[in-house]
Z-matrix of the N, CA and C atoms (Angstrom, degrees):
N
C 1 1.445
C 2 1.527 1 110.93
N 3 1.322 2 116.72 1 -47.01
C 4 1.454 3 120.46 2 -178.03
C 5 1.524 4 110.89 3 -59.69
N 6 1.338 5 116.87 4 -38.61
C 7 1.448 6 121.80 5 179.17
C 8 1.519 7 110.88 6 -63.40
N 9 1.333 8 116.97 7 -41.55
C 10 1.457 9 121.33 8 178.45
C 11 1.517 10 110.15 9 -63.32
N 12 1.317 11 116.81 10 -42.86
C 13 1.454 12 121.61 11 179.67
C 14 1.532 13 110.37 12 -61.13
N 15 1.320 14 117.20 13 -44.18
C 16 1.460 15 119.11 14 -179.09
C 17 1.528 16 111.13 15 -69.61
N 18 1.328 17 118.19 16 -30.58
C 19 1.461 18 120.64 17 175.09
C 20 1.521 19 110.19 18 -65.71
N 21 1.324 20 116.64 19 -42.72
C 22 1.464 21 120.88 20 178.67
C 23 1.524 22 110.79 21 -65.33
N 24 1.322 23 116.18 22 -40.93
C 25 1.469 24 120.12 23 178.22
C 26 1.520 25 110.50 24 -63.92
N 27 1.325 26 116.69 25 -39.80
C 28 1.460 27 121.05 26 178.31
C 29 1.527 28 110.45 27 -64.04
N 30 1.325 29 117.26 28 -42.52
C 31 1.467 30 121.18 29 177.69
C 32 1.535 31 110.69 30 -61.06
N 33 1.329 32 116.47 31 -42.83
C 34 1.467 33 120.60 32 179.05
C 35 1.519 34 110.92 33 -63.67
N 36 1.315 35 116.68 34 -41.19
C 37 1.467 36 121.07 35 -179.81
C 38 1.531 37 110.66 36 -66.09
N 39 1.311 38 117.18 37 -40.91
C 40 1.462 39 121.41 38 177.63
C 41 1.522 40 110.10 39 -63.16
N 42 1.322 41 117.58 40 -43.14
C 43 1.462 42 121.96 41 179.20
C 44 1.529 43 110.75 42 -66.84
N 45 1.323 44 117.56 43 -39.05
C 46 1.469 45 121.64 44 177.58
C 47 1.524 46 110.10 45 -60.40
N 48 1.329 47 116.73 46 -46.13
C 49 1.461 48 120.38 47 -179.28
C 50 1.527 49 111.35 48 -68.45
N 51 1.320 50 117.41 49 -34.20
C 52 1.466 51 120.57 50 177.38
C 53 1.526 52 109.83 51 -62.87
N 54 1.336 53 116.21 52 -45.14
C 55 1.461 54 120.48 53 179.43
C 56 1.527 55 111.00 54 -64.83
N 57 1.320 56 117.12 55 -38.68
C 58 1.462 57 120.19 56 177.37
C 59 1.523 58 111.22 57 -64.00
N 60 1.321 59 116.51 58 -40.28
C 61 1.467 60 120.56 59 179.25
C 62 1.527 61 110.84 60 -63.95
N 63 1.323 62 116.61 61 -42.78
C 64 1.469 63 121.00 62 177.59
C 65 1.528 64 109.53 63 -63.32
N 66 1.315 65 116.87 64 -45.29
C 67 1.462 66 121.86 65 179.53
C 68 1.529 67 110.60 66 -61.07
N 69 1.322 68 116.89 67 -44.03
C 70 1.467 69 122.11 68 179.09
C 71 1.525 70 110.01 69 -58.07
N 72 1.306 71 116.56 70 -47.66
C 73 1.466 72 120.38 71 -178.62
C 74 1.531 73 111.02 72 -63.84
N 75 1.315 74 116.74 73 -43.98
C 76 1.466 75 119.46 74 179.82
C 77 1.524 76 111.51 75 -63.46
N 78 1.325 77 116.45 76 -41.63
C 79 1.458 78 119.65 77 178.86
C 80 1.533 79 110.68 78 -66.69
N 81 1.316 80 117.46 79 -38.17
C 82 1.464 81 120.34 80 177.14
C 83 1.521 82 109.94 81 -60.72
N 84 1.329 83 116.24 82 -46.32
C 85 1.455 84 120.58 83 -179.61
C 86 1.524 85 111.70 84 -66.69
N 87 1.331 86 117.38 85 -40.22
C 88 1.468 87 120.68 86 177.16
C 89 1.522 88 111.48 87 -60.63
N 90 1.326 89 116.44 88 -32.11
C 91 1.463 90 121.61 89 179.57
C 92 1.534 91 112.01 90 -88.85
N 93 1.316 92 115.90 91 5.82
C 94 1.473 93 122.20 92 177.77
C 95 1.526 94 112.14 93 56.03
N 96 1.316 95 115.77 94 40.33
C 97 1.459 96 121.23 95 178.17
C 98 1.524 97 109.62 96 -101.86
N 99 1.310 98 115.60 97 143.55
C 100 1.460 99 120.28 98 173.67
C 101 1.526 100 108.52 99 -83.47
N 102 1.307 101 115.45 100 167.36
C 103 1.464 102 119.87 101 173.74
C 104 1.529 103 109.70 102 -57.47
N 105 1.330 104 115.98 103 -42.44
C 106 1.460 105 121.21 104 -178.31
C 107 1.526 106 111.57 105 -60.30
N 108 1.325 107 115.91 106 -43.59
C 109 1.468 108 119.85 107 -177.79
C 110 1.522 109 111.68 108 -66.19
N 111 1.325 110 116.77 109 -42.69
C 112 1.467 111 119.03 110 -177.34
C 113 1.524 112 112.22 111 -71.82
N 114 1.310 113 117.07 112 -38.87
C 115 1.468 114 118.47 113 -173.32
C 116 1.528 115 113.58 114 -81.72
N 117 1.342 116 117.30 115 -12.74
C 118 1.462 117 120.52 116 -175.49
C 119 1.531 118 110.91 117 -53.98
N 120 1.324 119 115.18 118 123.17
C 121 1.457 120 121.57 119 178.58
C 122 1.521 121 114.41 120 83.47
N 123 1.350 122 116.06 121 -1.25
C 124 1.471 123 119.46 122 -178.51
C 125 1.522 124 111.04 123 -116.28
N 126 1.328 125 115.97 124 -51.36
C 127 1.455 126 121.08 125 -176.39
C 128 1.528 127 108.88 126 -160.12
N 129 1.290 128 117.22 127 -178.95
C 130 1.466 129 120.66 128 178.02
C 131 1.524 130 109.68 129 -80.96
N 132 1.320 131 115.01 130 162.54
C 133 1.465 132 121.19 131 177.51
C 134 1.526 133 109.93 132 -60.77
N 135 1.316 134 116.00 133 -44.29
C 136 1.465 135 118.68 134 -177.97
C 137 1.530 136 111.54 135 -64.74
N 138 1.342 137 116.96 136 -35.72
C 139 1.467 138 119.21 137 179.04
C 140 1.524 139 110.65 138 -68.54
N 141 1.343 140 117.58 139 -41.71
C 142 1.456 141 120.01 140 176.58
C 143 1.521 142 110.87 141 -61.91
N 144 1.314 143 116.63 142 -41.19
C 145 1.465 144 120.10 143 177.28
C 146 1.526 145 110.67 144 -60.27
N 147 1.316 146 116.30 145 -41.87
C 148 1.466 147 120.36 146 179.24
C 149 1.528 148 110.82 147 -68.29
N 150 1.332 149 117.44 148 -34.12
C 151 1.479 150 120.58 149 175.38
C 152 1.521 151 108.83 150 -62.62
N 153 1.344 152 116.09 151 -52.61
C 154 1.456 153 120.89 152 -176.71
C 155 1.521 154 113.31 153 -62.12
N 156 1.310 155 116.12 154 -29.15
C 157 1.464 156 120.12 155 179.41
C 158 1.516 157 112.84 156 -96.49
N 159 1.330 158 115.64 157 10.05
C 160 1.459 159 122.67 158 174.83
C 161 1.528 160 112.83 159 57.79
N 162 1.321 161 115.16 160 42.36
C 163 1.458 162 120.92 161 -179.78
C 164 1.521 163 111.56 162 -96.84
N 165 1.338 164 116.64 163 -22.85
C 166 1.462 165 121.04 164 -179.00
C 167 1.522 166 109.83 165 -118.65
N 168 1.312 167 114.69 166 155.10
C 169 1.473 168 120.91 167 174.36
C 170 1.520 169 106.65 168 -89.77
N 171 1.312 170 115.33 169 97.11
C 172 1.460 171 121.07 170 -173.18
C 173 1.527 172 110.64 171 -89.53
N 174 1.313 173 115.63 172 143.45
C 175 1.455 174 120.59 173 178.71
C 176 1.520 175 111.85 174 -85.26
N 177 1.307 176 115.79 175 161.38
C 178 1.460 177 121.39 176 -179.47
C 179 1.527 178 112.57 177 -59.23
N 180 1.332 179 116.99 178 -28.11
C 181 1.464 180 118.73 179 -178.53
C 182 1.525 181 111.51 180 -62.66
N 183 1.321 182 117.53 181 -36.30
C 184 1.469 183 120.07 182 177.03
C 185 1.521 184 110.90 183 -69.82
N 186 1.320 185 116.34 184 -45.06
C 187 1.470 186 119.11 185 177.73
C 188 1.538 187 109.99 186 -58.70
N 189 1.316 188 116.91 187 -42.94
C 190 1.464 189 121.09 188 -179.81
C 191 1.529 190 110.65 189 -57.45
N 192 1.316 191 117.13 190 -49.41
C 193 1.468 192 121.47 191 -177.71
C 194 1.526 193 112.25 192 -68.34
N 195 1.319 194 116.93 193 -41.40
C 196 1.464 195 120.38 194 -178.45
C 197 1.525 196 111.44 195 -68.95
N 198 1.325 197 116.93 196 -44.11
C 199 1.467 198 119.33 197 177.89
C 200 1.527 199 111.00 198 -66.28
N 201 1.316 200 117.36 199 -33.91
C 202 1.466 201 120.32 200 177.32
C 203 1.523 202 110.26 201 -59.12
N 204 1.325 203 117.01 202 -38.97
C 205 1.466 204 120.54 203 178.51
C 206 1.529 205 111.65 204 -66.75
N 207 1.327 206 116.55 205 -19.57
C 208 1.465 207 121.80 206 176.13
C 209 1.539 208 111.24 207 -97.11
N 210 1.330 209 116.20 208 9.78
C 211 1.470 210 123.13 209 -177.86
C 212 1.527 211 112.45 210 60.31
N 213 1.321 212 115.66 211 37.92
C 214 1.461 213 121.70 212 177.59
C 215 1.519 214 108.02 213 -120.69
N 216 1.311 215 116.28 214 126.16
C 217 1.457 216 121.90 215 177.68
C 218 1.526 217 108.09 216 -77.48
N 219 1.314 218 115.79 217 109.98
C 220 1.469 219 120.91 218 -175.14
C 221 1.526 220 112.45 219 -60.26
N 222 1.327 221 116.99 220 -41.41
C 223 1.467 222 118.83 221 -179.48
C 224 1.523 223 111.51 222 -64.90
N 225 1.341 224 116.59 223 -40.64
C 226 1.463 225 119.92 224 176.28
C 227 1.524 226 110.58 225 -66.39
N 228 1.302 227 116.81 226 -38.47
C 229 1.462 228 121.30 227 177.78
C 230 1.525 229 110.65 228 -57.72
N 231 1.325 230 115.97 229 -48.42
C 232 1.471 231 120.14 230 -179.66
C 233 1.520 232 111.78 231 -60.95
N 234 1.331 233 116.66 232 -37.73
C 235 1.463 234 121.04 233 -177.21
C 236 1.525 235 112.94 234 -80.45
N 237 1.330 236 116.63 235 -30.84
C 238 1.454 237 120.87 236 -167.53
C 239 1.524 238 114.45 237 -100.54
N 240 1.314 239 117.64 238 -38.76
C 241 1.467 240 120.10 239 -173.40
C 242 1.518 241 110.77 240 -65.15
N 243 1.305 242 114.62 241 126.42
C 244 1.465 243 121.95 242 178.50
C 245 1.517 244 107.49 243 -105.58
N 246 1.324 245 116.69 244 106.47
C 247 1.458 246 120.29 245 -178.20
C 248 1.523 247 112.45 246 -66.63
N 249 1.309 248 116.56 247 -15.40
C 250 1.466 249 120.60 248 -179.01
C 251 1.525 250 111.75 249 -107.00
N 252 1.328 251 117.11 250 23.20
C 253 1.463 252 120.04 251 -174.67
C 254 1.528 253 111.88 252 -58.58
N 255 1.314 254 118.07 253 -41.43
C 256 1.463 255 119.78 254 -179.76
C 257 1.530 256 110.92 255 -66.05
N 258 1.320 257 116.88 256 -39.00
C 259 1.468 258 120.88 257 175.40
C 260 1.526 259 110.66 258 -62.43
N 261 1.332 260 116.06 259 -43.21
C 262 1.470 261 120.43 260 -179.08
C 263 1.527 262 111.36 261 -63.97
N 264 1.314 263 116.94 262 -40.29
C 265 1.465 264 120.98 263 178.07
C 266 1.521 265 110.00 264 -62.41
N 267 1.312 266 116.47 265 -46.99
C 268 1.461 267 120.99 266 -179.00
C 269 1.523 268 111.41 267 -65.56
N 270 1.318 269 117.94 268 -42.04
C 271 1.466 270 120.93 269 178.85
C 272 1.527 271 111.24 270 -61.39
N 273 1.329 272 116.50 271 -42.82
C 274 1.459 273 119.74 272 178.60
C 275 1.520 274 110.17 273 -62.80
N 276 1.310 275 117.08 274 -41.15
C 277 1.471 276 121.16 275 178.64
C 278 1.525 277 110.75 276 -63.33
N 279 1.329 278 116.52 277 -45.42
C 280 1.467 279 120.58 278 -178.81
C 281 1.520 280 112.13 279 -66.11
N 282 1.329 281 117.65 280 -23.42
C 283 1.467 282 122.16 281 175.26
C 284 1.524 283 111.08 282 -87.48
N 285 1.335 284 115.77 283 9.31
C 286 1.464 285 122.33 284 -178.81
C 287 1.524 286 112.70 285 60.94
N 288 1.313 287 116.34 286 30.93
C 289 1.458 288 121.20 287 177.77
C 290 1.529 289 108.36 288 -109.22
N 291 1.330 290 114.92 289 74.37
C 292 1.461 291 120.13 290 -177.16
C 293 1.523 292 112.11 291 -62.53
N 294 1.324 293 117.18 292 -35.92
C 295 1.468 294 118.33 293 -178.26
C 296 1.535 295 110.67 294 -65.11
N 297 1.333 296 117.75 295 -39.33
C 298 1.462 297 120.44 296 176.66
C 299 1.519 298 110.00 297 -65.03
N 300 1.311 299 115.89 298 -43.48
C 301 1.462 300 120.41 299 178.69
C 302 1.524 301 110.98 300 -58.40
N 303 1.329 302 116.48 301 -44.88
C 304 1.463 303 121.23 302 179.29
C 305 1.527 304 110.60 303 -66.39
N 306 1.332 305 117.31 304 -40.71
C 307 1.469 306 120.45 305 178.61
C 308 1.524 307 111.23 306 -61.77
N 309 1.322 308 116.89 307 -44.87
C 310 1.472 309 120.61 308 178.68
C 311 1.523 310 109.77 309 -60.80
N 312 1.327 311 115.52 310 -44.92
C 313 1.461 312 120.49 311 -179.77
C 314 1.524 313 110.86 312 -62.09
N 315 1.323 314 116.70 313 -49.23
C 316 1.466 315 120.43 314 -178.08
C 317 1.525 316 112.36 315 -62.54
N 318 1.324 317 117.03 316 -41.60
C 319 1.463 318 119.94 317 178.27
C 320 1.519 319 110.45 318 -60.70
N 321 1.324 320 116.28 319 -44.01
C 322 1.460 321 120.33 320 -179.39
C 323 1.527 322 111.57 321 -67.22
N 324 1.335 323 116.22 322 -41.22
C 325 1.468 324 119.74 323 -178.85
C 326 1.523 325 112.40 324 -66.39
N 327 1.319 326 116.93 325 -21.96
C 328 1.461 327 120.98 326 -179.13
C 329 1.525 328 113.36 327 -92.36
N 330 1.324 329 116.26 328 15.89
C 331 1.463 330 119.77 329 176.11
C 332 1.523 331 108.72 330 -121.18
N 333 1.314 332 115.84 331 171.49
C 334 1.462 333 121.90 332 177.49
C 335 1.533 334 110.70 333 -106.06
N 336 1.320 335 116.52 334 16.83
C 337 1.456 336 120.26 335 -169.19
C 338 1.524 337 114.78 336 -98.24
N 339 1.314 338 115.58 337 19.56
C 340 1.458 339 120.26 338 177.20
C 341 1.516 340 108.17 339 -132.76
N 342 1.309 341 117.09 340 156.78
C 343 1.455 342 120.64 341 177.05
C 344 1.521 343 109.03 342 -88.60
N 345 1.319 344 116.34 343 164.50
C 346 1.461 345 121.29 344 -174.85
C 347 1.527 346 112.46 345 -53.05
N 348 1.309 347 117.19 346 -42.01
C 349 1.471 348 120.18 347 -179.39
C 350 1.525 349 111.22 348 -59.77
N 351 1.324 350 117.21 349 -41.37
C 352 1.461 351 120.25 350 178.55
C 353 1.521 352 111.03 351 -64.02
N 354 1.337 353 116.99 352 -42.04
C 355 1.462 354 120.54 353 177.22
C 356 1.532 355 110.38 354 -61.14
N 357 1.333 356 116.36 355 -44.13
C 358 1.460 357 120.49 356 -179.68
C 359 1.528 358 111.35 357 -62.11
N 360 1.317 359 116.85 358 -40.42
C 361 1.469 360 120.14 359 178.09
C 362 1.523 361 111.64 360 -66.05
N 363 1.323 362 117.07 361 -37.92
C 364 1.468 363 119.72 362 178.05
C 365 1.528 364 110.51 363 -63.12
N 366 1.318 365 116.72 364 -43.47
C 367 1.465 366 120.70 365 178.54
C 368 1.528 367 109.99 366 -64.96
N 369 1.320 368 116.74 367 -41.66
C 370 1.468 369 120.88 368 177.61
C 371 1.529 370 110.71 369 -60.20
N 372 1.321 371 117.52 370 -48.26
C 373 1.474 372 121.56 371 176.79
C 374 1.527 373 110.16 372 -54.71
N 375 1.331 374 115.25 373 -47.51
C 376 1.455 375 120.48 374 -177.44
C 377 1.530 376 110.52 375 -61.09
N 378 1.311 377 117.61 376 -44.86
C 379 1.467 378 120.95 377 178.90
C 380 1.526 379 111.48 378 -62.17
N 381 1.299 380 117.21 379 -40.72
C 382 1.469 381 120.41 380 179.47
C 383 1.524 382 110.39 381 -67.99
N 384 1.325 383 117.43 382 -42.65
C 385 1.462 384 120.54 383 -179.20
C 386 1.522 385 112.06 384 -61.96
N 387 1.314 386 115.90 385 -34.88
C 388 1.460 387 119.87 386 179.40
C 389 1.529 388 112.07 387 -94.19
N 390 1.320 389 114.77 388 15.73
C 391 1.462 390 122.84 389 176.70
C 392 1.520 391 112.65 390 54.22
N 393 1.332 392 115.33 391 35.37
C 394 1.465 393 121.17 392 173.72
C 395 1.531 394 106.71 393 -95.00
N 396 1.324 395 114.19 394 69.77
C 397 1.454 396 120.56 395 -171.68
C 398 1.525 397 112.99 396 -67.84
N 399 1.312 398 117.53 397 -33.80
C 400 1.466 399 119.70 398 178.36
C 401 1.530 400 110.08 399 -64.54
N 402 1.331 401 116.54 400 -44.61
C 403 1.473 402 120.05 401 177.34
C 404 1.520 403 110.57 402 -63.55
N 405 1.328 404 116.84 403 -39.80
C 406 1.473 405 120.02 404 177.80
C 407 1.520 406 110.35 405 -61.83
N 408 1.324 407 115.58 406 -45.46
C 409 1.467 408 120.58 407 179.93
C 410 1.515 409 110.67 408 -61.17
N 411 1.333 410 117.17 409 -44.38
C 412 1.456 411 121.38 410 -179.66
C 413 1.535 412 111.47 411 -64.10
N 414 1.333 413 116.35 412 -37.36
C 415 1.471 414 118.49 413 -179.93
C 416 1.531 415 111.08 414 -67.88
N 417 1.323 416 116.42 415 -28.06
C 418 1.469 417 119.54 416 178.37
C 419 1.528 418 109.91 417 -77.78
N 420 1.323 419 116.98 418 -42.07
C 421 1.457 420 120.85 419 -176.88
C 422 1.517 421 111.86 420 -70.82
N 423 1.323 422 116.10 421 -38.09
C 424 1.473 423 119.19 422 -177.50
C 425 1.481 424 107.90 423 -84.44
């Protein structure tokens, strides 16, 4: 049993780091930074590339330093980012709890822990839930 538990924990940790690597890359690109600019003083370009492509098992110390260069507090990111935020918004809506859905959306929109696409989807969900279909349509077209 203990072995199974540690295998599951290892899988979760690998998935957590994969998501962090994807998030790091998206935030770097959103900030129009090159690999060279972000890694300067932290690691080599090739190591950052391997981090972003989930080729290496990177330690928290690298994530801390790299996210700091993006003005993101890594410890707060780990505690605050909800990878299921879009699911939570939709579930609240389907339970007819619009206020919860709006609260989840507003809390997420007031943080820096999501990439632009996630923010856009949250706004789109919100527009659809409030039957602001023209605004939803415009957000998709633009």
